[in-house]
C-alpha positions in Angstrom: -62.0 4.1 75.0 -59.5 1.8 73.4 -56.9 2.9 72.0 -55.3 1.0 69.0 -51.7 1.9 67.3 -51.4 2.4 64.0 -49.0 0.2 61.6 -45.4 0.0 63.5 -46.8 2.2 66.8 -46.5 1.0 69.9 -48.3 1.9 73.2 -46.2 2.4 76.5 -48.2 3.2 79.7 -44.9 5.3 80.9 -43.1 4.3 84.8 -42.5 7.1 87.1 -38.8 7.4 87.6 -36.8 5.3 90.1 -34.7 6.3 93.2 -32.3 4.1 91.8 -31.7 2.1 88.5 -29.4 -0.4 89.5 -26.3 -1.2 86.9 -28.2 0.4 84.5 -27.0 3.8 83.4 -29.5 6.0 81.5 -28.2 8.5 79.7 -28.5 12.5 79.9 -29.1 15.4 77.9 -28.5 18.9 77.9 -29.3 20.8 80.9 -31.4 23.7 79.5 -33.5 20.6 77.5 -34.5 19.3 80.6 -35.5 22.2 82.5 -37.7 23.5 79.5 -40.2 20.9 81.3 -40.8 20.6 85.2 -43.2 17.4 83.8 -41.4 14.6 85.8 -42.3 12.1 83.3 -40.3 14.3 80.9 -37.1 13.8 82.1 -33.3 14.5 81.0 -33.0 10.3 81.3 -34.1 7.8 79.5 -37.9 6.8 80.1 -39.0 3.4 81.5 -42.5 1.8 80.4 -44.7 -0.9 80.1 -46.1 -1.8 76.7 -49.8 -1.7 76.6 -50.7 -2.1 72.7 -48.8 -3.1 69.8 -49.9 -2.0 66.5 -49.5 -3.8 63.3 -45.6 -4.9 62.2 -44.5 -3.5 59.2 -43.9 -5.9 56.0 -40.5 -6.2 54.8 -39.9 -6.0 50.9 -40.5 -9.7 51.1 -43.6 -9.5 51.9 -42.7 -11.0 55.4 -44.0 -9.4 58.7 -40.7 -7.8 60.6 -42.0 -9.4 63.6 -41.1 -7.4 67.5 -38.6 -8.8 69.8 -41.4 -7.5 72.7 -44.7 -7.7 73.6 -47.5 -6.8 75.5 -46.6 -6.1 79.2 -42.8 -6.1 78.4 -41.0 -3.4 80.1 -39.1 -1.2 78.2 -36.7 1.6 77.6 -37.2 4.4 75.6 -35.2 7.7 74.7 -35.8 10.9 76.3 -38.0 13.3 73.8 -39.9 11.2 71.8 -43.2 10.5 70.8 -46.3 11.6 71.8 -47.2 12.2 75.3 -50.6 10.9 76.3 -52.4 11.1 79.7 -55.4 10.0 81.5 -57.4 12.3 84.1 -56.6 9.5 86.5 -52.9 10.3 86.5 -51.8 7.5 84.0 -49.1 8.5 81.7 -49.1 7.0 78.2 -46.8 7.7 75.5 -47.4 6.5 71.5 -44.0 6.0 70.1 -42.4 4.2 67.0 -41.4 0.5 67.3 -38.0 2.0 66.4 -37.7 4.5 69.6 -38.1 1.4 71.8 -34.1 1.0 72.7 -34.0 -1.9 75.1 -36.1 -4.4 76.8 -35.9 -5.1 80.9 -35.5 -8.7 81.6 -34.8 -10.0 85.2 -32.0 -12.5 85.8 
């Protein structure tokens, strides 16, 4: 089965939380919100993932498409509790988010 995101949506495969994030600080949320879920993919910190599919991009008032700043295969950072969680029975965790919920793109320099 294939999933095709709708306009302005992005399908992201969530990565397991790293032991150490290096020089990147991922903001935390309150302890009570974090303790409400024992799912390791729904943490109190921002989440990392790999973009698997991108829906059509919305158009501006002048009719031009608003181009993305990331593509398929890009590693991105998402806010802690955004999107709709999707799971496959083979242990893969995905999240469908709006393109504006992507906070940053991770690059190696």
